[in-house]
C-alpha positions in Angstrom: -5.7 1.3 -24.8 -8.1 2.2 -22.0 -11.7 2.8 -22.6 -12.7 6.4 -21.8 -14.8 7.3 -18.9 -18.5 6.9 -18.9 -20.9 4.1 -19.9 -20.4 4.4 -23.6 -17.2 3.2 -25.0 -15.9 4.8 -28.1 -13.9 3.4 -31.0 -15.0 1.8 -34.2 -18.6 2.3 -35.1 -20.6 -0.9 -34.9 -21.6 -2.4 -38.2 -25.1 -2.4 -39.4 -27.4 -5.5 -39.0 -28.2 -7.8 -41.8 -31.8 -8.7 -42.2 -31.3 -12.2 -40.9 -30.1 -10.7 -37.7 -33.2 -8.3 -37.1 -35.4 -11.1 -35.8 -33.5 -10.8 -32.4 -34.1 -8.3 -29.6 -32.7 -5.0 -30.7 -30.9 -4.3 -27.4 -29.2 -7.7 -27.9 -28.1 -6.9 -31.4 -26.8 -3.4 -30.4 -24.8 -4.8 -27.6 -23.3 -7.6 -29.6 -22.4 -5.5 -32.6 -20.5 -3.1 -30.3 -19.0 -6.0 -28.4 -17.5 -6.9 -31.7 -15.5 -3.8 -32.0 -13.9 -3.9 -28.4 -10.1 -4.1 -28.0 -9.8 -3.9 -24.3 -11.5 -5.4 -21.2 -12.4 -1.9 -20.0 -14.5 -1.4 -23.2 -16.4 -4.6 -22.5 -17.0 -3.6 -19.0 -18.4 -0.1 -20.1 -20.8 -2.0 -22.4 -22.0 -4.1 -19.6 -22.5 -1.1 -17.4 -24.5 0.6 -20.2 -26.6 -2.6 -20.6 -27.4 -2.6 -16.9 -28.3 1.0 -16.8 -30.6 0.5 -19.9 -32.6 -2.4 -18.4 -32.8 -0.9 -14.9 -30.2 -3.2 -13.1 -27.2 -0.8 -12.7 -25.4 -2.8 -10.0 -23.3 -5.2 -11.7 -20.7 -7.6 -10.3 -18.4 -10.0 -12.3 -16.1 -12.6 -10.7 -14.0 -15.3 -12.1 -12.0 -18.1 -10.7 -9.3 -20.4 -12.2 -11.0 -23.7 -11.8 -14.7 -24.8 -11.3 -13.6 -28.4 -10.5 -11.2 -27.6 -7.7 -11.4 -24.0 -6.6 -7.8 -22.6 -6.7 -7.6 -18.8 -7.1 -9.9 -15.9 -7.9 -8.9 -14.3 -11.2 -10.7 -11.0 -10.7 -13.6 -9.3 -9.3 -15.2 -6.4 -10.9 -18.1 -4.3 -9.6 -20.1 -1.2 -10.8 -20.6 -0.2 -7.2 -18.4 0.3 -4.1 -18.0 -3.2 -2.8 -15.8 -2.4 0.2 -18.6 -3.1 2.6 -18.5 -6.7 1.6 -14.8 -7.2 2.8 -15.9 -8.8 6.2 -18.2 -11.2 4.4 -15.8 -12.0 1.7 -12.9 -12.9 4.3 -15.1 -15.0 6.6 -15.0 -18.5 5.1 -18.3 -19.6 6.7 -20.1 -16.6 5.0 -18.1 -16.6 1.7 -19.0 -20.1 1.0 -22.6 -19.1 0.9 -22.2 -16.5 -1.8 -24.2 -17.1 -4.9 -21.0 -17.7 -6.8 -19.6 -20.4 -4.4 -23.0 -22.0 -3.6 -24.4 -22.1 -7.1 -22.1 -20.6 -9.8 -19.4 -23.0 -9.4 -21.5 -26.3 -9.7 -24.5 -25.1 -11.8 -25.1 -23.6 -15.3 -28.7 -22.2 -14.6 -29.4 -18.5 -14.1 -31.1 -17.6 -10.8 -32.9 -14.8 -9.3 -31.1 -13.4 -6.4 -31.4 -10.9 -3.5 -33.5 -10.3 -0.5 -36.8 -10.3 -2.5 -36.1 -14.0 -3.4 -34.8 -15.2 -0.3 -37.4 -17.9 0.1 -36.7 -19.4 -3.4 -33.1 -20.1 -2.6 -31.5 -22.7 -0.3 -31.5 -21.9 3.4 -28.9 -19.3 4.3 -27.1 -18.7 7.6 -28.1 -15.5 9.5 -24.8 -13.8 8.4 -25.6 -14.2 5.0 -29.0 -12.9 5.2 -27.6 -9.8 6.9 -25.5 -9.3 3.9 -28.4 -9.6 1.6 -30.3 -6.9 3.8 -27.4 -4.6 3.7 -27.3 -5.1 -0.2 -30.9 -4.2 -0.4 -30.5 -1.0 1.8 -27.8 0.0 -0.9 -30.0 -0.5 -3.8 -29.4 -4.2 -4.7 -32.9 -5.6 -3.6 -33.3 -8.1 -6.4 -31.5 -9.2 -9.6 -30.2 -12.0 -11.8 -27.0 -14.0 -11.6 -25.7 -15.8 -14.6 -23.1 -18.7 -14.2 -20.4 -18.6 -17.0 -17.8 -21.2 -18.1 -14.7 -21.6 -20.0 -13.4 -25.3 -20.5 -9.9 -24.8 -21.9 -8.6 -24.0 -19.4 -11.3 -24.9 -16.8 -12.6 -21.5 -15.5 -15.9 -20.6 -13.7 -17.4 -17.1 -13.6 -20.7 -15.4 -12.6 -22.2 -12.1 -13.7 -24.9 -10.5 -11.8 -27.3 -7.5 -12.7 -29.1 -6.1 -9.7 -31.3 -3.1 -8.7 -33.7 -1.6 -6.3 -36.8 -3.6 -7.3 -39.4 -5.6 -5.6 -40.2 -9.2 -6.7 -42.9 -8.2 -9.3 -40.7 -5.5 -10.9 -37.8 -7.8 -11.3 -39.9 -10.5 -12.8 -41.2 -8.0 -15.5 -37.6 -7.1 -16.4 -36.7 -10.7 -16.8 -39.7 -11.3 -18.8 -38.6 -8.5 -21.2 -34.9 -8.7 -21.0 -33.8 -12.0 -19.6 -32.8 -13.6 -22.9 -30.8 -10.5 -23.6 -29.0 -10.3 -20.2 -28.2 -14.0 -20.4 -26.8 -14.0 -23.9 -24.9 -10.7 -23.6 -23.4 -12.0 -20.4 -22.1 -15.0 -22.1 -20.8 -13.2 -25.0 -19.2 -10.6 -22.9 -17.6 -13.1 -20.6 -15.8 -14.7 -23.6 -14.8 -11.4 -25.1 -13.5 -10.1 -21.8 -11.4 -13.2 -20.9 -9.9 -12.7 -24.4 -8.8 -9.2 -23.7 -7.9 -10.0 -20.1 -5.6 -12.6 -21.2 -4.0 -10.3 -23.9 -3.4 -7.6 -21.2 -1.5 -10.0 -18.9 1.8 -8.5 -20.2 0.6 -4.9 -19.7 -1.0 -5.8 -16.3 2.1 -7.4 -14.8 4.6 -5.0 -16.4 6.6 -7.7 -18.2 9.4 -6.1 -20.3 10.4 -7.1 -23.9 13.4 -8.9 -22.7 11.4 -11.0 -20.3 8.9 -11.7 -23.1 11.6 -12.9 -25.4 13.0 -15.1 -22.7 9.5 -16.5 -22.0 9.1 -17.4 -25.6 12.4 -19.1 -25.9 11.7 -21.1 -22.8 8.3 -22.1 -24.3 10.0 -23.2 -27.5 12.0 -25.7 -25.4 15.6 -23.8 -25.4 17.9 -24.8 -22.8 19.9 -22.2 -20.8 22.9 -22.4 -22.9 20.9 -22.1 -26.1 19.2 -19.0 -24.8 22.6 -17.6 -23.8 23.8 -17.9 -27.4 20.6 -16.6 -29.0 20.7 -13.5 -26.7 24.5 -13.2 -26.6 24.6 -13.1 -22.9 26.1 -15.5 -20.3 24.4 -18.5 -18.9 24.4 -16.8 -15.3 22.7 -13.8 -16.9 20.1 -16.0 -18.3 19.3 -17.6 -15.1 19.1 -14.4 -13.3 16.7 -13.2 -15.8 14.7 -16.5 -15.4 14.5 -16.0 -11.6 13.4 -12.6 -11.9 10.7 -13.6 -14.6 9.4 -16.4 -12.3 9.2 -14.1 -9.4 7.1 -11.7 -11.5 4.8 -14.2 -13.0 4.3 -16.3 -9.9 5.6 -19.4 -11.6 7.9 -21.9 -10.1 9.5 -23.9 -13.1 10.1 -23.8 -16.9 7.1 -25.9 -17.5 4.7 -23.4 -16.0 6.5 -20.5 -18.0 5.8 -22.4 -21.0 2.2 -23.0 -20.4 2.0 -19.2 -19.6 3.5 -18.3 -22.9 1.0 -20.4 -24.6 -2.0 -19.1 -22.5 -1.3 -15.5 -23.3 -0.9 -16.2 -27.1 2.8 -16.1 -27.4 3.0 -19.7 -28.7 0.3 -21.7 -30.5 -1.8 -24.2 -28.6 -0.7 -27.6 -30.2 -4.2 -28.9 -29.8 -5.7 -26.1 -32.1 -2.7 -25.1 -34.1 -3.1 -25.8 -38.0 -2.0 -29.2 -39.0 -2.0 -30.5 -35.4 -4.9 -32.9 -36.1 -4.3 -35.8 -38.7 -8.1 -35.4 -39.7 -11.4 -33.5 -38.8 -14.0 -35.9 -37.4 -17.6 -35.3 -38.8 -20.4 -37.2 -37.3 -24.1 -37.1 -38.5 -27.3 -39.1 -37.9 -29.0 -40.3 -34.8 -27.4 -41.8 -31.9 -28.4 -45.3 -33.0 -27.0 -44.8 -36.5 -24.0 -42.3 -36.5 -22.2 -41.9 -39.8 -18.6 -41.0 -39.3 -16.4 -39.3 -41.9 -12.9 -38.1 -41.6 -11.4 -35.2 -43.6 -7.9 -34.9 -43.9 -6.0 -31.7 -43.0 -6.1 -28.8 -45.4 -3.1 -28.6 -47.7 
């Protein structure tokens, strides 16, 4: 289900707050309770746009890549503003490697202030990148905050930025009041967005029910002749469907298809499936005196 237009997504009403939750910033609480109700990545994005508007940083961009150790492929880029003017900078390798994501977000976990107002606080940038920051300032993105984000299984890097037309002092005032909220909400929204984004893989790539069934059987280790018997079709028909499925998904072999089936939730991850571990390891105490206890799997 796609979220409705506008900044405020609709759907199930957020639950009320418990007393123990009320000691944290109200804006953070409201955001997280609404985030709990989302069912689609568009709804998460609508919440982020509303948060940016509320704190005076309405220009948001969100980028994710498949591996922070060895850059392989950009998963998605999403912006709340028209980013077509960035095309030249993003296609020039000498400029793109100086983006905040490539130069900081891939290697570091610390949030940073960004934009023309904080040019002197960052590493020395080439003239072409400074030109990009000047154009961004002209378009209402003079200063902001960029928050590196991580997911480790699989290894993925992301960065979320909130920007607005503010001078240095105004941006620092916003961070003093809302920095904790922006950082924590970005981290939570990143995880929720990736959950929905993964679940939407089938919808996004228009994979048919027959192709899904084939992917599941491959993931379970069925050979072509077993799949043919199960589907009551010929082995040659199985191979035709398999080739079509690999072309649609960009995979090159059965192992990649099986991994894809697990990644999108069609098959359980053996590392985390019930009963996969012989025991639960619990460690307590200081580093010099760690007490270890193993609990057997639940019956």
